[in-house]
N, C-alpha and C positions, 0 to 999 in steps of 0.2 A: 351381525352387529358387534360381536366381540372384536373383530378386526378393525372396525371403524373406531371403536373405543381406544384400541391400542394405537392406531394412527393419530388420533387426537392427542393422546397422552405424549406420544413421541413429538408431535408438532409443538406442544407446549414446552417440552423440555428443550427442543431445538431453539425456540424463541428465546428462552432464558439464556441458553448458551451463546446465542448470537448477540444478545445485549451485553453479556460479559465480554465477548470478543471485541465488540465495538468499543467498549470502554477501555479495554487494554490497548487496542490499536490507536485510540486517541492520544495515548501517552507515548506511543512509539514514534521514533524519528529515524529517518533514513537519509544518509548523505551520499550524494552523487558527486563525481568529480570529472574534470576534463583538463587537458593540457598537462598531463602528468601530475595532477593534484594542485596546479596553480590556481584553479577555480574550483571551489567547493560550494555546493548548494544543499541545504538541509530542509527536508519536507517533513511535516507532521503526518501521522497516520491518516488524517483526514484529507491530506493533499495540500494543506495550507503551507505556504512558503514560510519557513522560520528564520533562515539565516543564509547569507551569501558571504563567502570569504574569498578575497582576492589577494594574491601575492602582488606586491608592488611592481614587480618586473613585468607583469602582464598588462598593467595599466599604461597604455601608450596613446596619448591624444592624437597621434598621427595614424593610428590603426584601430579605431573604435570598432570597426566591423569584426575584427578578429576576436576582440573581447566579447562582443555580442554573441558571436558563434560559440565561443567557449561557455558562456553562461547558458545558452540554449542546450548545448550538449550535456552540461552538468545537470541541468534540470531534467532532461530526458533520462539520464543515468539514474538519478534519484527516483524518478517515477517508475522506472523499470524495476528497481530494487524493491520499492514499496509494493508494487503490484505482485511481485513474486512472493513477498512476505505475506501479503493478505491471502493469496492463493494457498500458500502452505498452511496458514492458520485455519482457513476455511476447510481444507482437506482434513486436517486433524479433527476439526469439529464434526464433520460429516461422517467420519470413520464408522461409527456404529449405527447410524440411522439407515433404516431400510425404507426407501421410497418405492412406490409402485413403478413398474417400467414406464419410461417416457415422461415421468413427472420430475420437474426440476425446481430448485429453489432459485429465487424467491417465488412463492406461490402466486 
């Protein structure tokens, strides 16, 4: 029973730390870019699109497809950076917690 009590205590601590991490991530922003920085996209930690910045030279009404591709590439770059940041923060959070073999978060 002592192990179960310790596990419950660890789970409560983990829940509190997860809430703190989520609040911190909500304030985090990651910027992805494409076209050598001509297109930049900023995502919030929640994945919400916050800002798109375009250099005037990339806005060509005769080549809308290129601009669309650059925006998609910048979004994917920002998402990749955001995912890596979340993974890093989660790893830091999980560092001291001992879960039984085969058990993974979230429960």
